[in-house]
ROBAGU-126782 format. One record per residue (C-alpha): residue number from 1; x, y, z. Coordinates in nm, 2 decimals. Example, Ala and Ser with C-alpha at 12.3 -4.5 7.8 and 13.67 -1.06 7.14 Angstrom:
ROBAGU-126782
<rec 1 <1.23 -0.45 0.78>>,
<rec 2 <1.37 -0.11 0.71>>,
***
This chain:
ROBAGU-126782
<rec 1 <12.48 0.57 2.14>>,
<rec 2 <12.12 0.64 2.00>>,
<rec 3 <11.79 0.49 2.12>>,
<rec 4 <11.47 0.49 1.90>>,
<rec 5 <11.13 0.49 2.07>>,
<rec 6 <10.80 0.43 1.86>>,
<rec 7 <10.46 0.52 2.00>>,
<rec 8 <10.14 0.40 1.84>>,
<rec 9 <9.85 0.54 2.04>>,
<rec 10 <9.47 0.58 2.00>>,
<rec 11 <9.52 0.93 2.14>>,
<rec 12 <9.74 1.01 1.84>>,
<rec 13 <9.50 0.88 1.59>>,
<rec 14 <9.72 0.57 1.53>>,
<rec 15 <10.02 0.78 1.40>>,
<rec 16 <10.37 0.65 1.47>>,
<rec 17 <10.59 0.91 1.66>>,
<rec 18 <10.96 0.85 1.65>>,
<rec 19 <11.20 1.00 1.90>>,
<rec 20 <11.58 0.97 1.91>>,
<rec 21 <11.80 1.04 2.21>>,
<rec 22 <12.17 1.05 2.28>>,
<rec 23 <12.36 0.97 2.58>>,
<rec 24 <12.41 1.34 2.65>>,
<rec 25 <12.02 1.40 2.71>>,
<rec 26 <11.86 1.32 3.05>>,
<rec 27 <11.57 1.08 3.07>>,
<rec 28 <11.34 1.35 3.23>>,
<rec 29 <11.38 1.57 2.94>>,
<rec 30 <11.28 1.31 2.69>>,
<rec 31 <10.97 1.22 2.89>>,
<rec 32 <10.85 1.57 2.88>>,
<rec 33 <10.90 1.60 2.50>>,
<rec 34 <10.70 1.27 2.45>>,
<rec 35 <10.39 1.39 2.66>>,
<rec 36 <10.39 1.73 2.48>>,
<rec 37 <10.39 1.58 2.14>>,
<rec 38 <10.11 1.34 2.22>>,
<rec 39 <9.89 1.62 2.35>>,
<rec 40 <9.94 1.83 2.04>>,
<rec 41 <9.85 1.54 1.81>>,
<rec 42 <9.53 1.47 2.02>>,
<rec 43 <9.42 1.83 2.00>>,
<rec 44 <9.46 1.84 1.63>>,
<rec 45 <9.25 1.53 1.58>>,
<rec 46 <8.96 1.67 1.79>>,
<rec 47 <8.95 2.01 1.61>>,
<rec 48 <8.97 1.88 1.26>>,
<rec 49 <8.78 1.54 1.29>>,
<rec 50 <8.41 1.42 1.36>>,
<rec 51 <8.25 1.41 1.70>>,
<rec 52 <8.04 1.12 1.84>>,
<rec 53 <7.69 1.07 1.69>>,
<rec 54 <7.39 1.22 1.87>>,
<rec 55 <7.20 0.98 2.09>>,
<rec 56 <6.84 0.90 1.99>>,
<rec 57 <6.56 1.10 2.16>>,
<rec 58 <6.35 0.93 2.43>>,
<rec 59 <5.97 0.96 2.42>>,
<rec 60 <5.79 1.13 2.70>>,
<rec 61 <5.55 0.90 2.89>>,
<rec 62 <5.24 0.79 2.68>>,
<rec 63 <5.37 0.97 2.37>>,
<rec 64 <5.28 0.98 2.09>>,
<rec 65 <4.93 1.09 2.20>>,
<rec 66 <4.62 1.08 1.98>>,
<rec 67 <4.39 1.37 2.05>>,
<rec 68 <4.09 1.42 1.83>>,
<rec 69 <4.20 1.46 1.47>>,
<rec 70 <4.57 1.51 1.57>>,
<rec 71 <4.87 1.32 1.71>>,
<rec 72 <5.09 1.50 1.96>>,
<rec 73 <5.46 1.40 1.98>>,
<rec 74 <5.66 1.48 2.29>>,
<rec 75 <6.02 1.37 2.37>>,
<rec 76 <6.31 1.45 2.60>>,
<rec 77 <6.59 1.69 2.47>>,
<rec 78 <6.91 1.56 2.32>>,
<rec 79 <7.24 1.73 2.42>>,
<rec 80 <7.40 1.93 2.13>>,
<rec 81 <7.08 1.90 1.92>>,
<rec 82 <6.96 2.23 1.78>>,
<rec 83 <6.65 2.10 1.61>>,
<rec 84 <6.47 1.77 1.54>>,
<rec 85 <6.34 1.59 1.23>>,
<rec 86 <6.01 1.41 1.25>>,
<rec 87 <5.93 1.10 1.05>>,
<rec 88 <5.60 0.92 0.97>>,
<rec 89 <5.63 0.57 0.83>>,
<rec 90 <5.99 0.64 0.73>>,
<rec 91 <5.92 0.96 0.55>>,
<rec 92 <6.02 1.30 0.69>>,
<rec 93 <5.71 1.51 0.76>>,
<rec 94 <5.85 1.81 0.95>>,
<rec 95 <6.11 1.98 1.17>>,
<rec 96 <6.08 2.12 1.52>>,
<rec 97 <6.31 2.35 1.72>>,
<rec 98 <6.14 2.23 2.04>>,
<rec 99 <6.07 1.89 2.19>>,
<rec 100 <5.72 1.86 2.06>>,
<rec 101 <5.54 1.84 1.73>>,
<rec 102 <5.18 1.79 1.61>>,
<rec 103 <5.07 1.61 1.30>>,
<rec 104 <4.73 1.53 1.15>>,
<rec 105 <4.58 1.19 1.24>>,
<rec 106 <4.67 0.94 0.96>>,
<rec 107 <4.38 0.84 0.75>>,
<rec 108 <4.48 0.50 0.63>>,
<rec 109 <4.39 0.22 0.87>>,
<rec 110 <4.66 0.01 1.04>>,
<rec 111 <4.98 0.08 1.25>>,
<rec 112 <5.17 0.39 1.17>>,
<rec 113 <5.54 0.44 1.28>>,
<rec 114 <5.65 0.78 1.42>>,
<rec 115 <6.02 0.86 1.48>>,
<rec 116 <6.22 1.16 1.59>>,
<rec 117 <6.60 1.24 1.54>>,
<rec 118 <6.82 1.52 1.67>>,
<rec 119 <7.01 1.75 1.44>>,
<rec 120 <7.35 1.92 1.51>>,
<rec 121 <7.43 2.28 1.42>>,
<rec 122 <7.63 2.16 1.12>>,
<rec 123 <7.32 1.97 0.99>>,
<rec 124 <7.43 1.63 1.09>>,
<rec 125 <7.13 1.41 1.20>>,
<rec 126 <7.17 1.17 1.49>>,
<rec 127 <7.01 0.84 1.56>>,
<rec 128 <6.63 0.80 1.54>>,
<rec 129 <6.41 0.73 1.84>>,
<rec 130 <6.24 0.40 1.89>>,
<rec 131 <5.92 0.39 1.69>>,
<rec 132 <5.61 0.53 1.84>>,
<rec 133 <5.31 0.34 1.71>>,
<rec 134 <4.97 0.51 1.63>>,
<rec 135 <4.70 0.25 1.54>>,
<rec 136 <4.42 0.36 1.32>>,
<rec 137 <4.12 0.13 1.33>>,
<rec 138 <3.85 0.13 1.06>>,
<rec 139 <3.53 0.20 1.25>>,
<rec 140 <3.25 -0.04 1.17>>,
<rec 141 <2.88 0.00 1.19>>,
<rec 142 <2.70 -0.18 1.48>>,
<rec 143 <2.56 -0.52 1.37>>,
<rec 144 <2.28 -0.74 1.51>>,
<rec 145 <2.09 -0.46 1.68>>,
<rec 146 <1.84 -0.61 1.92>>,
<rec 147 <1.50 -0.45 1.95>>,
<rec 148 <1.27 -0.49 2.25>>,
<rec 149 <0.94 -0.32 2.30>>,
<rec 150 <0.82 -0.22 2.64>>,
<rec 151 <0.48 -0.08 2.75>>,
<rec 152 <0.58 0.28 2.68>>,
<rec 153 <0.91 0.27 2.49>>,
<rec 154 <1.14 0.09 2.25>>,
<rec 155 <1.48 -0.04 2.36>>,
<rec 156 <1.78 -0.08 2.12>>,
<rec 157 <2.09 -0.27 2.21>>,
<rec 158 <2.40 -0.37 2.02>>,
<rec 159 <2.75 -0.51 2.07>>,
<rec 160 <3.05 -0.28 2.15>>,
<rec 161 <3.23 -0.17 1.84>>,
<rec 162 <3.62 -0.18 1.85>>,
<rec 163 <3.76 0.17 1.85>>,
<rec 164 <3.42 0.34 1.91>>,
<rec 165 <3.38 0.61 2.17>>,
<rec 166 <3.04 0.75 2.07>>,
<rec 167 <2.73 0.61 1.90>>,
<rec 168 <2.48 0.81 1.70>>,
<rec 169 <2.12 0.70 1.66>>,
<rec 170 <1.91 0.80 1.36>>,
<rec 171 <1.53 0.76 1.34>>,
<rec 172 <1.27 0.76 1.06>>,
<rec 173 <0.89 0.72 1.04>>,
<rec 174 <0.92 0.50 0.73>>,
<rec 175 <1.18 0.25 0.62>>,
<rec 176 <1.29 0.44 0.31>>,
<rec 177 <1.23 0.79 0.45>>,
<rec 178 <1.47 1.05 0.59>>,
<rec 179 <1.66 0.93 0.89>>,
<rec 180 <1.71 1.22 1.13>>,
<rec 181 <1.98 1.24 1.39>>,
<rec 182 <1.83 1.15 1.73>>,
<rec 183 <2.10 1.12 2.00>>,
<rec 184 <2.47 1.06 2.07>>,
<rec 185 <2.56 0.83 2.35>>,
<rec 186 <2.85 0.64 2.49>>,
<rec 187 <2.66 0.32 2.59>>,
<rec 188 <2.57 0.04 2.36>>,
<rec 189 <2.20 0.08 2.43>>,
<rec 190 <1.92 0.33 2.39>>,
<rec 191 <1.56 0.37 2.51>>,
<rec 192 <1.32 0.57 2.30>>,
<rec 193 <1.01 0.69 2.49>>,
<rec 194 <0.88 0.90 2.20>>,
<rec 195 <0.68 0.63 2.02>>,
<rec 196 <0.32 0.58 1.94>>,
<rec 197 <0.17 0.24 2.00>>,
<rec 198 <0.06 0.07 1.68>>,
<rec 199 <0.29 0.30 1.46>>,
<rec 200 <0.62 0.14 1.34>>,
<rec 201 <0.94 0.34 1.36>>,
<rec 202 <1.28 0.26 1.20>>,
<rec 203 <1.63 0.31 1.33>>,
<rec 204 <1.99 0.32 1.22>>,
<rec 205 <2.30 0.34 1.44>>,
<rec 206 <2.66 0.45 1.36>>,
<rec 207 <2.98 0.44 1.56>>,
<rec 208 <3.24 0.72 1.60>>,
<rec 209 <3.61 0.68 1.69>>,
<rec 210 <3.83 0.91 1.90>>,
<rec 211 <3.92 1.12 1.60>>,
<rec 212 <3.55 1.18 1.52>>,
<rec 213 <3.54 0.95 1.22>>,
<rec 214 <3.19 0.81 1.18>>,
<rec 215 <3.12 0.46 1.05>>,
<rec 216 <2.86 0.37 0.78>>,
<rec 217 <2.51 0.34 0.91>>,
<rec 218 <2.38 0.00 1.03>>,
<rec 219 <2.11 -0.20 0.87>>,
<rec 220 <1.76 -0.06 0.93>>,
<rec 221 <1.58 -0.21 1.22>>,
<rec 222 <1.20 -0.19 1.26>>,
<rec 223 <1.03 -0.15 1.60>>,
<rec 224 <0.67 -0.11 1.71>>,
<rec 225 <0.49 -0.10 2.04>>,
<rec 226 <0.19 -0.32 1.99>>,
<rec 227 <-0.17 -0.22 2.05>>,
<rec 228 <-0.29 -0.51 2.26>>,
<rec 229 <-0.66 -0.56 2.23>>,
<rec 230 <-0.71 -0.76 2.55>>,
<rec 231 <-1.00 -0.84 2.77>>,
<rec 232 <-1.03 -0.60 3.06>>,
<rec 233 <-0.88 -0.77 3.36>>,
<rec 234 <-1.11 -0.59 3.59>>,
<rec 235 <-1.43 -0.70 3.41>>,
<rec 236 <-1.66 -0.90 3.63>>,
<rec 237 <-1.80 -1.20 3.44>>,
<rec 238 <-2.13 -1.36 3.52>>,
<rec 239 <-2.11 -1.74 3.52>>,
<rec 240 <-2.30 -1.89 3.23>>,
<rec 241 <-2.32 -2.27 3.24>>,
<rec 242 <-2.42 -2.48 2.93>>,
<rec 243 <-2.60 -2.80 3.03>>,
<rec 244 <-2.47 -3.13 2.89>>,
<rec 245 <-2.60 -3.49 2.87>>,
<rec 246 <-2.39 -3.79 2.95>>,
<rec 247 <-2.33 -4.01 2.65>>,
<rec 248 <-2.06 -4.27 2.72>>,
<rec 249 <-1.72 -4.35 2.87>>,
<rec 250 <-1.46 -4.52 2.66>>,
<rec 251 <-1.28 -4.76 2.88>>,
<rec 252 <-0.99 -4.93 2.70>>,
<rec 253 <-0.70 -4.94 2.95>>,
<rec 254 <-0.82 -5.23 3.16>>,
<rec 255 <-0.57 -5.31 3.44>>,
<rec 256 <-0.28 -5.14 3.26>>,
<rec 257 <-0.12 -4.85 3.44>>,
<rec 258 <-0.21 -4.51 3.29>>,
<rec 259 <-0.10 -4.17 3.41>>,
<rec 260 <-0.36 -3.91 3.52>>,
<rec 261 <-0.27 -3.68 3.24>>,
<rec 262 <-0.28 -3.74 2.86>>,
<rec 263 <-0.32 -3.55 2.54>>,
<rec 264 <-0.64 -3.60 2.34>>,
<rec 265 <-0.70 -3.48 1.98>>,
<rec 266 <-0.98 -3.51 1.73>>,
<rec 267 <-0.82 -3.61 1.40>>,
<rec 268 <-0.93 -3.48 1.06>>,
<rec 269 <-1.01 -3.84 0.97>>,
<rec 270 <-1.28 -3.85 1.25>>,
<rec 271 <-1.08 -4.07 1.48>>,
<rec 272 <-0.98 -3.98 1.84>>,
<rec 273 <-0.61 -4.00 1.92>>,
<rec 274 <-0.51 -4.03 2.28>>,
<rec 275 <-0.15 -4.01 2.40>>,
<rec 276 <-0.07 -4.20 2.72>>,
<rec 277 <0.22 -4.00 2.85>>,
<rec 278 <0.32 -4.26 3.10>>,
<rec 279 <0.39 -4.53 2.84>>,
<rec 280 <0.45 -4.30 2.54>>,
<rec 281 <0.18 -4.49 2.35>>,
<rec 282 <-0.09 -4.35 2.12>>,
<rec 283 <-0.43 -4.51 2.09>>,
<rec 284 <-0.65 -4.46 1.78>>,
<rec 285 <-1.02 -4.48 1.87>>,
<rec 286 <-1.32 -4.52 1.65>>,
<rec 287 <-1.58 -4.27 1.77>>,
<rec 288 <-1.87 -4.47 1.64>>,
<rec 289 <-1.79 -4.81 1.78>>,
<rec 290 <-1.58 -4.68 2.07>>,
<rec 291 <-1.32 -4.94 1.99>>,
<rec 292 <-0.94 -4.90 2.00>>,
<rec 293 <-0.85 -4.98 1.64>>,
<rec 294 <-0.47 -4.93 1.68>>,
<rec 295 <-0.20 -4.87 1.93>>,
<rec 296 <0.15 -4.76 1.85>>,
<rec 297 <0.46 -4.61 2.00>>,
<rec 298 <0.68 -4.73 2.28>>,
<rec 299 <0.95 -4.61 2.52>>,
<rec 300 <1.32 -4.68 2.44>>,
<rec 301 <1.62 -4.56 2.24>>,
<rec 302 <1.64 -4.55 1.86>>,
<rec 303 <1.42 -4.43 1.57>>,
<rec 304 <1.05 -4.43 1.64>>,
<rec 305 <1.09 -4.48 2.02>>,
<rec 306 <1.03 -4.22 2.28>>,
<rec 307 <1.21 -4.11 2.59>>,
<rec 308 <0.90 -3.92 2.70>>,
<rec 309 <0.61 -3.85 2.46>>,
<rec 310 <0.43 -3.53 2.55>>,
<rec 311 <0.19 -3.36 2.31>>,
<rec 312 <0.05 -3.44 1.97>>,
<rec 313 <-0.07 -3.25 1.66>>,
<rec 314 <-0.22 -3.40 1.35>>,
<rec 315 <-0.20 -3.30 0.98>>,
<rec 316 <-0.36 -3.52 0.72>>,
<rec 317 <-0.23 -3.87 0.78>>,
<rec 318 <0.07 -3.76 0.99>>,
<rec 319 <0.09 -3.74 1.37>>,
<rec 320 <0.36 -3.51 1.52>>,
<rec 321 <0.46 -3.60 1.87>>,
<rec 322 <0.70 -3.40 2.09>>,
<rec 323 <0.97 -3.57 2.30>>,
<rec 324 <1.11 -3.30 2.53>>,
<rec 325 <1.37 -3.53 2.69>>,
<rec 326 <1.51 -3.63 2.35>>,
<rec 327 <1.46 -3.26 2.23>>,
<rec 328 <1.29 -3.38 1.91>>,
<rec 329 <0.97 -3.44 1.73>>,
<rec 330 <0.88 -3.79 1.61>>,
<rec 331 <0.63 -3.84 1.32>>,
<rec 332 <0.41 -4.14 1.27>>,
<rec 333 <0.14 -4.22 1.01>>,
<rec 334 <-0.22 -4.26 1.12>>,
<rec 335 <-0.17 -4.63 1.03>>,
<rec 336 <0.08 -4.65 1.32>>,
<rec 337 <0.39 -4.67 1.10>>,
<rec 338 <0.69 -4.46 1.20>>,
<rec 339 <0.77 -4.20 0.93>>,
<rec 340 <1.06 -3.98 1.04>>,
<rec 341 <1.19 -3.76 1.32>>,
<rec 342 <1.39 -3.44 1.37>>,
<rec 343 <1.57 -3.25 1.63>>,
<rec 344 <1.46 -2.91 1.75>>,
<rec 345 <1.77 -2.68 1.71>>,
<rec 346 <1.89 -2.48 2.01>>,
<rec 347 <1.82 -2.10 1.95>>,
<rec 348 <2.11 -1.88 1.86>>,
<rec 349 <1.94 -1.54 1.87>>,
<rec 350 <2.06 -1.31 2.14>>,
<rec 351 <1.71 -1.18 2.21>>,
<rec 352 <1.61 -1.54 2.30>>,
<rec 353 <1.93 -1.64 2.49>>,
<rec 354 <1.99 -1.31 2.69>>,
<rec 355 <1.69 -1.34 2.93>>,
<rec 356 <1.77 -1.70 3.02>>,
<rec 357 <1.98 -1.76 3.33>>,
<rec 358 <2.30 -1.95 3.27>>,
<rec 359 <2.20 -2.26 3.46>>,
<rec 360 <1.88 -2.28 3.25>>,
<rec 361 <2.08 -2.24 2.93>>,
<rec 362 <2.29 -2.54 3.04>>,
<rec 363 <1.98 -2.75 3.07>>,
<rec 364 <1.91 -2.70 2.70>>,
<rec 365 <1.58 -2.67 2.53>>,
<rec 366 <1.25 -2.82 2.64>>,
<rec 367 <1.01 -2.85 2.34>>,
<rec 368 <0.67 -2.94 2.48>>,
<rec 369 <0.36 -2.81 2.31>>,
<rec 370 <0.28 -2.86 1.94>>,
<rec 371 <0.03 -2.73 1.69>>,
<rec 372 <-0.01 -2.73 1.31>>,
<rec 373 <-0.16 -2.48 1.07>>,
<rec 374 <-0.30 -2.70 0.79>>,
<rec 375 <-0.36 -2.41 0.55>>,
<rec 376 <0.00 -2.27 0.57>>,
<rec 377 <0.15 -2.62 0.63>>,
<rec 378 <0.35 -2.48 0.92>>,
<rec 379 <0.43 -2.65 1.25>>,
<rec 380 <0.47 -2.47 1.58>>,
<rec 381 <0.66 -2.61 1.88>>,
<rec 382 <0.67 -2.44 2.22>>,
<rec 383 <0.98 -2.43 2.44>>,
<rec 384 <0.91 -2.38 2.81>>,
<rec 385 <1.27 -2.34 2.90>>,
<rec 386 <1.39 -2.08 2.63>>,
<rec 387 <1.05 -1.91 2.63>>,
<rec 388 <1.00 -1.91 2.25>>,
<rec 389 <0.80 -2.08 1.97>>,
<rec 390 <0.98 -2.27 1.69>>,
<rec 391 <0.82 -2.22 1.35>>,
<rec 392 <0.90 -2.52 1.12>>,
<rec 393 <0.79 -2.67 0.80>>,
<rec 394 <0.63 -3.01 0.80>>,
<rec 395 <0.96 -3.18 0.75>>,
<rec 396 <1.12 -3.01 1.05>>,
<rec 397 <1.31 -2.73 0.88>>,
<rec 398 <1.34 -2.43 1.10>>,
<rec 399 <1.16 -2.12 0.96>>,
<rec 400 <1.20 -1.89 1.25>>,
<rec 401 <1.10 -1.81 1.60>>,
<rec 402 <0.81 -1.63 1.76>>,
<rec 403 <0.87 -1.44 2.09>>,
<rec 404 <1.12 -1.46 2.37>>,
<rec 405 <1.13 -1.43 2.74>>,
<rec 406 <1.13 -1.09 2.93>>,
<rec 407 <0.93 -0.87 3.16>>,
<rec 408 <0.70 -0.71 2.90>>,
<rec 409 <0.34 -0.80 2.84>>,
<rec 410 <0.43 -0.92 2.48>>,
<rec 411 <0.71 -1.14 2.61>>,
<rec 412 <0.66 -1.51 2.68>>,
<rec 413 <0.66 -1.70 3.01>>,
<rec 414 <0.69 -2.08 2.97>>,
<rec 415 <0.46 -2.12 2.66>>,
<rec 416 <0.30 -2.46 2.67>>,
<rec 417 <-0.03 -2.55 2.51>>,
<rec 418 <-0.11 -2.42 2.16>>,
<rec 419 <-0.39 -2.41 1.91>>,
<rec 420 <-0.44 -2.25 1.56>>,
<rec 421 <-0.77 -2.09 1.45>>,
<rec 422 <-0.91 -2.09 1.10>>,
<rec 423 <-0.73 -1.76 1.03>>,
<rec 424 <-0.40 -1.90 1.12>>,
<rec 425 <-0.37 -1.70 1.45>>,
<rec 426 <-0.18 -1.88 1.72>>,
<rec 427 <-0.31 -1.92 2.08>>,
<rec 428 <-0.05 -1.99 2.34>>,
<rec 429 <-0.11 -2.08 2.71>>,
<rec 430 <0.13 -1.95 2.98>>,
<rec 431 <0.12 -2.14 3.31>>,
<rec 432 <0.34 -1.87 3.47>>,
<rec 433 <0.10 -1.58 3.39>>,
<rec 434 <-0.22 -1.79 3.40>>,
<rec 435 <-0.32 -1.64 3.07>>,
<rec 436 <-0.36 -1.72 2.70>>,
<rec 437 <-0.19 -1.50 2.44>>,
<rec 438 <-0.29 -1.48 2.08>>,
<rec 439 <-0.02 -1.39 1.83>>,
<rec 440 <0.00 -1.33 1.46>>,
<rec 441 <0.27 -1.58 1.37>>,
<rec 442 <0.37 -1.40 1.05>>,
<rec 443 <0.46 -1.07 1.22>>,
<rec 444 <0.50 -1.20 1.58>>,
<rec 445 <0.25 -0.93 1.69>>,
<rec 446 <0.06 -0.99 2.01>>,
<rec 447 <-0.31 -0.95 1.92>>,
<rec 448 <-0.49 -1.00 2.24>>,
<rec 449 <-0.48 -1.16 2.59>>,
<rec 450 <-0.74 -1.39 2.75>>,
<rec 451 <-0.75 -1.44 3.12>>,
<rec 452 <-0.76 -1.23 3.44>>,
<rec 453 <-0.44 -1.13 3.61>>,
<rec 454 <-0.60 -1.26 3.93>>,
<rec 455 <-0.64 -1.63 3.90>>,
<rec 456 <-1.01 -1.65 3.91>>,
<rec 457 <-1.23 -1.92 3.76>>,
<rec 458 <-1.46 -1.72 3.53>>,
<rec 459 <-1.24 -1.59 3.26>>,
<rec 460 <-0.93 -1.69 3.44>>,
<rec 461 <-0.71 -1.99 3.47>>,
<rec 462 <-0.50 -2.19 3.72>>,
<rec 463 <-0.35 -2.48 3.51>>,
<rec 464 <-0.45 -2.51 3.15>>,
<rec 465 <-0.40 -2.86 3.01>>,
<rec 466 <-0.54 -2.88 2.66>>,
<rec 467 <-0.72 -2.62 2.44>>,
<rec 468 <-0.87 -2.66 2.10>>,
<rec 469 <-1.08 -2.46 1.86>>,
<rec 470 <-1.43 -2.60 1.78>>,
<rec 471 <-1.59 -2.57 1.44>>,
<rec 472 <-1.74 -2.23 1.52>>,
<rec 473 <-1.40 -2.09 1.59>>,
<rec 474 <-1.45 -2.08 1.97>>,
<rec 475 <-1.16 -2.17 2.20>>,
<rec 476 <-1.23 -2.46 2.43>>,
<rec 477 <-1.00 -2.44 2.73>>,
<rec 478 <-0.96 -2.73 2.98>>,
<rec 479 <-0.83 -2.61 3.32>>,
<rec 480 <-0.74 -2.92 3.51>>,
<rec 481 <-0.61 -2.70 3.80>>,
<rec 482 <-0.97 -2.61 3.90>>,
<rec 483 <-1.16 -2.89 3.71>>,
<rec 484 <-1.34 -2.66 3.47>>,
<rec 485 <-1.39 -2.62 3.09>>,
<rec 486 <-1.45 -2.27 2.96>>,
<rec 487 <-1.53 -2.15 2.61>>,
<rec 488 <-1.41 -1.81 2.47>>,
<rec 489 <-1.48 -1.62 2.15>>,
<rec 490 <-1.18 -1.69 1.93>>,
<rec 491 <-1.20 -1.35 1.77>>,
<rec 492 <-1.24 -1.12 2.07>>,
<rec 493 <-1.12 -1.34 2.35>>,
<rec 494 <-1.44 -1.27 2.55>>,
<rec 495 <-1.57 -1.54 2.79>>,
<rec 496 <-1.88 -1.71 2.65>>,
<rec 497 <-1.97 -2.00 2.88>>,
<rec 498 <-1.86 -2.29 3.10>>,
<rec 499 <-1.95 -2.65 3.03>>,
<rec 500 <-2.14 -2.81 3.32>>,
<rec 501 <-2.34 -3.12 3.40>>,
<rec 502 <-2.70 -3.22 3.34>>,
<rec 503 <-2.83 -2.95 3.58>>,
<rec 504 <-2.61 -2.68 3.45>>,
<rec 505 <-2.53 -2.53 3.79>>,
<rec 506 <-2.24 -2.38 3.97>>,
<rec 507 <-2.01 -2.59 4.17>>,
<rec 508 <-2.13 -2.58 4.53>>,
<rec 509 <-1.77 -2.56 4.65>>,
<rec 510 <-1.69 -2.27 4.42>>,
<rec 511 <-1.96 -2.05 4.28>>,
<rec 512 <-1.76 -1.91 3.99>>,
<rec 513 <-1.71 -2.24 3.81>>,
<rec 514 <-1.95 -2.50 3.66>>,
<rec 515 <-2.01 -2.83 3.82>>,
<rec 516 <-1.87 -3.12 3.62>>,
<rec 517 <-1.85 -3.38 3.89>>,
<rec 518 <-1.50 -3.51 3.80>>,
<rec 519 <-1.14 -3.41 3.83>>,
<rec 520 <-0.83 -3.42 3.61>>,
<rec 521 <-1.00 -3.33 3.29>>,
<rec 522 <-0.75 -3.28 3.00>>,
<rec 523 <-0.76 -3.23 2.63>>,
<rec 524 <-1.12 -3.11 2.58>>,
<rec 525 <-1.25 -3.14 2.22>>,
<rec 526 <-1.59 -3.03 2.09>>,
<rec 527 <-1.69 -3.16 1.74>>,
<rec 528 <-1.92 -3.00 1.48>>,
<rec 529 <-2.22 -3.17 1.65>>,
<rec 530 <-2.15 -3.03 1.99>>,
<rec 531 <-2.02 -3.35 2.13>>,
<rec 532 <-1.75 -3.31 2.41>>,
<rec 533 <-1.46 -3.55 2.43>>,
<rec 534 <-1.24 -3.52 2.73>>,
<rec 535 <-1.00 -3.75 2.91>>,
<rec 536 <-1.09 -3.81 3.27>>,
<rec 537 <-0.77 -3.87 3.47>>,
<rec 538 <-0.96 -3.97 3.79>>,
<rec 539 <-1.13 -4.26 3.62>>,
<rec 540 <-0.88 -4.31 3.33>>,
<rec 541 <-1.15 -4.30 3.06>>,
<rec 542 <-1.25 -4.08 2.77>>,
<rec 543 <-1.57 -3.91 2.88>>,
<rec 544 <-1.83 -3.82 2.62>>,
<rec 545 <-2.10 -3.56 2.68>>,
<rec 546 <-2.35 -3.38 2.45>>,
<rec 547 <-2.37 -3.01 2.48>>,
<rec 548 <-2.73 -2.89 2.51>>,
<rec 549 <-2.75 -2.53 2.37>>,
***
């Protein structure tokens, strides 16, 4: 009797092994033969076949590593690997007998893929590692470089550039001259103390990445520390009082409620225009007959109505009136007809916004004062919240800004009242600093400062409420805080005289101011004949006096 046994085993590579036995053989003998045969077949397969594929290398922590102009690759060893192939973006770039390799930093921007694979002694390559990513960022030049001038230095500031580790600053004495390397720094700001007041300098800034690659240069920025021709704050003025003669009082309110403060302007048509802030109403007054010939304006919502009329400026037959609550300017004709209105845009410049506290930014703009340059046909509106002046055309199109808040002398602090002289220079009152600053509105340059730092009366101010230039170019300043009217040379800023009463004497209660005999004077105007028009808040009349030179 014969028995056939078939074995199909993975250990034999899938081969069928056939054994025959007879009754005369023992079972133990046959079992030994089977095990031996299987072992021999397995050994033959291992010696003559292919081993398992090499495992992929694992990266060392933080590898690959960018270092300067190179990339360092570090990985863990792979058993049975005699060397390693290195790939960049799928292309073999080198071999290494150790577990490290260095390649130059790729030049092209974007993500670059690095891989490593072990190689056996017979040249067979194993599996590749997981990709190691090297990101190359195109370095950009700094944009929107902010310039601030201090008393003794120039400050530059810019936004952080992605991928930049160092910034280079270059400087030139002329805009198109040679820009010489000045300094390298890690911060996004630089202060230059090596400047001469009154002499402009020009800067460019570049950014450099970790590999030392430098960006193109930024746009040229101009900076200059201004030479401020100001009145010496320590000068001791001698009170000079000009006598006046009482002429008349214009009483036109009757029993109607009127606020203590109002804005008074002498129009180019010869009429007086008085703004009653309490009722947002404008009265047009004939200076000859003393009659109110027209009243217009009212509080309310909608076109031509005010939420709170504040200040007025006149150009030709148009009257511009600020409405700070509505954040706009409303324009009427001198015949009382509403013409048009426009919103004042919120500033977007960083140099204006940065000095403002977040809670003040949330309150929005507060356009208050207004003045017009009839020669240049330009309108100026002051913002006491954002500490800037809006420069607009006569239809309300924004042309630019003048100044911003800060701690420097040339910065602004709650600019309020404004007046334009015959040369187009802009005078601006600052209640916070108790001074008047005169700017060139074209360059934004601070020309001079009027007013003592100490809040005195001769040459100094407490609370300016109304200032206008007379026909001689002198600045007439009404200081309702101390009930005085002072006149300054519009060119030099020097104190000239104070306006007093018939006696032309000092106030008995305060020897460094003139005696006027009334309080709450606002909006002082002096015409070409030396006639003073001023609104008296205590009596709620327009008071008229003749100056006696």
